[in-house]
C-alpha positions in Angstrom: 113.0 129.8 159.4 114.4 133.2 160.0 114.4 134.0 156.3 111.5 135.9 155.0 110.2 138.4 152.4 109.9 142.1 153.2 107.4 144.2 151.1 106.7 147.9 151.4 107.9 151.2 150.1 111.1 153.1 149.2 111.0 156.9 149.4 113.5 159.4 148.2 113.3 163.1 149.0 115.8 165.5 147.4 115.9 168.8 149.1 118.6 170.5 147.1 119.9 171.8 144.9 117.0 170.4 142.8 113.9 169.2 144.6 112.5 165.8 143.7 110.5 163.1 145.4 109.3 159.6 144.6 107.8 156.7 146.4 107.6 153.2 145.0 106.4 149.7 146.1 109.3 147.4 146.6 110.2 143.9 147.9 113.4 142.3 149.3 114.4 138.8 150.5 115.8 138.6 154.0 118.1 135.5 153.9 119.8 133.8 156.9 123.1 132.6 155.5 122.7 129.4 157.5 119.4 128.6 155.8 120.3 129.0 152.2 120.8 125.3 151.6 117.5 124.4 153.2 115.7 127.1 151.2 117.1 125.6 148.0 115.9 122.1 149.0 112.4 123.0 150.2 111.3 125.8 147.8 110.6 125.2 144.1 110.8 128.8 143.1 114.0 129.7 145.0 117.4 128.4 144.1 120.8 128.8 145.7 123.9 129.1 143.4 121.9 127.8 140.4 119.4 129.1 137.9 115.8 129.6 139.0 112.8 131.9 138.9 114.2 133.5 142.1 117.8 132.8 143.1 120.6 133.8 145.3 124.3 133.4 144.2 127.3 133.8 146.5 129.3 135.4 143.6 126.9 138.4 143.6 128.0 139.5 147.1 131.0 139.7 149.4 134.2 138.8 147.6 132.2 138.1 144.4 134.3 135.1 143.5 131.8 132.4 144.3 133.3 131.4 147.6 131.3 131.0 150.8 130.0 134.3 152.2 130.2 133.4 156.0 134.0 133.2 156.2 134.2 136.5 154.2 131.9 138.5 156.5 133.5 137.0 159.7 136.9 138.0 158.4 135.7 141.5 157.6 134.1 141.9 161.1 137.3 140.7 162.7 139.2 143.5 161.1 136.9 145.9 163.1 137.3 143.9 166.3 133.9 142.2 166.1 133.4 138.5 166.9 129.9 137.1 166.5 130.9 133.8 168.2 128.9 131.9 165.6 125.8 134.1 165.7 123.5 134.7 162.7 124.2 136.8 159.6 121.1 137.7 157.6 121.2 139.6 154.3 118.4 141.9 153.1 118.8 142.1 149.3 117.0 141.9 146.0 117.0 138.4 144.7 117.9 137.5 141.2 114.7 137.2 139.3 114.7 135.3 136.0 118.5 135.7 136.0 118.6 139.5 136.2 120.7 141.0 138.9 121.1 144.5 140.2 121.6 145.4 143.9 121.5 149.2 144.7 122.0 148.4 148.4 122.1 145.1 150.3 122.2 145.1 154.1 124.0 142.5 156.2 122.6 142.2 159.7 125.2 140.6 162.0 124.2 139.1 165.3 126.2 137.7 168.2 125.4 134.2 169.5 123.5 135.8 172.4 121.2 137.5 169.9 122.4 141.0 170.2 123.2 142.9 167.0 126.9 143.8 166.5 127.1 145.4 163.1 125.2 146.3 159.9 127.2 146.2 156.6 125.7 148.3 153.8 126.9 146.9 150.5 126.3 149.6 147.8 126.3 149.3 144.0 126.0 152.0 141.4 124.6 151.8 137.9 128.0 151.6 136.3 129.2 148.4 138.1 131.2 149.9 141.0 130.7 148.8 144.6 131.6 149.8 148.1 130.8 148.7 151.6 130.1 150.7 154.8 130.5 148.8 158.0 128.5 150.3 160.9 129.4 149.1 164.3 130.5 149.9 167.9 133.8 148.2 167.9 132.4 144.9 169.0 129.9 146.2 171.5 126.2 145.6 170.9 124.8 147.7 168.1 122.3 150.3 169.3 119.2 150.3 167.1 118.2 153.7 168.5 121.5 155.2 167.6 122.4 157.2 164.5 125.6 155.7 163.0 127.5 157.9 160.5 129.9 157.2 157.7 132.0 159.4 155.5 130.6 159.2 152.0 133.4 157.6 149.9 131.5 156.2 146.9 129.8 157.7 143.9 126.2 156.8 143.5 124.2 159.7 142.1 125.6 161.8 139.2 123.9 164.8 140.8 125.4 164.6 144.4 129.2 165.1 144.9 131.3 162.7 147.0 133.7 165.3 148.5 132.9 166.6 152.1 129.9 164.4 152.4 128.6 162.0 155.0 125.8 159.6 155.7 123.6 159.4 158.8 121.7 156.1 159.2 118.7 155.1 161.3 117.7 151.5 161.6 115.1 149.4 163.3 115.6 145.8 164.3 114.3 143.4 161.6 111.1 141.8 162.9 107.5 142.0 161.7 108.4 145.4 160.3 111.7 146.9 159.2 112.6 150.5 158.6 115.7 152.3 157.5 116.5 155.9 156.7 119.6 157.4 155.2 120.4 161.1 155.3 123.0 162.4 152.8 124.8 165.6 153.9 127.1 167.6 151.6 129.0 170.5 153.2 126.8 170.1 156.2 123.6 170.5 154.3 121.0 167.8 154.0 120.5 167.1 150.2 118.8 163.7 150.2 116.7 161.5 152.5 116.1 157.9 151.5 114.0 155.5 153.5 112.6 151.9 153.5 109.4 151.0 155.3 108.7 147.2 155.1 106.5 144.5 156.5 107.5 140.8 156.7 105.8 137.6 155.5 107.1 134.0 155.4 109.3 133.1 152.5 107.2 130.6 150.5 106.7 129.8 146.9 103.3 131.4 146.7 104.6 134.6 148.4 107.5 134.8 145.9 105.2 134.4 142.9 102.7 137.0 144.2 105.6 139.5 144.4 106.6 138.6 140.8 103.1 139.0 139.4 102.3 142.2 141.2 105.7 144.0 141.2 107.7 142.3 138.5 111.3 141.3 138.7 112.4 143.7 141.4 116.0 144.3 140.4 115.1 145.0 136.7 112.2 147.3 137.8 114.5 149.2 140.2 117.1 149.7 137.5 114.5 151.1 135.1 113.1 153.4 137.8 116.6 154.7 138.6 117.0 155.6 134.9 113.6 157.3 134.9 114.5 159.4 137.9 117.8 160.3 136.2 115.8 161.7 133.2 113.4 163.6 135.5 116.3 165.3 137.4 117.9 166.3 134.1 114.6 167.8 133.0 114.5 169.8 136.2 117.9 171.3 135.6 120.0 169.2 137.9 123.7 169.6 137.3 125.4 166.4 136.0 128.6 165.8 137.9 130.0 162.7 136.2 131.5 159.6 137.5 134.1 159.4 140.4 136.2 156.2 140.6 135.5 154.1 143.7 138.1 154.2 146.5 140.9 151.7 146.5 139.7 150.2 149.9 136.5 148.3 149.2 135.1 148.7 152.7 134.9 151.7 155.0 135.4 150.3 158.5 
């Protein structure tokens, strides 16, 4: 099985205009789309498209209409000139836990049949229900893990960081026994936020899932509560509240 659990830390460091830092324990499921049916059959604590202690639902991602995710991601990749030739697509995301769902960021790792990475799709949600995708790729050529792909920031996430004249710089490692990601948020050329994930893998089993629940709680609910707590902290430090900006008309930045 290529599917697994990743456990580790998320770190945020705001360097301006108000300084703030936090580091929390976190866990994700890393799900091979081709293995979802088998996971549903073989695990008691994980369910696919049905209620369970831990569950994954097609309608929470991609087109969000309950349709199969693989045709959707293949179609999106084709718009950018990318053909996986049947290769694997694996999704790093919070699971639903006890029915609660919240997905600050989910990462789609897209591999060609020959095993080379061809794209990473960052699927971003904010706390008011909006969403936007950033497709990071080399136009169909193999994706360079040592590179630093960039994207124009088009989507409101933080009420303290503006969207205009802003860009993201990403750094990824290949998912393996460990997985790392860093995101640098620049506004008017100045670095204002660095966010990072540092994770370690373990097999996706019923005991592993339940250990995560007992030790860290329902991850998406915990993450939502911690985001609200950091919002209060930033207000108390004098951060300027900028308000909500509607999402762009185009759901994916290619």
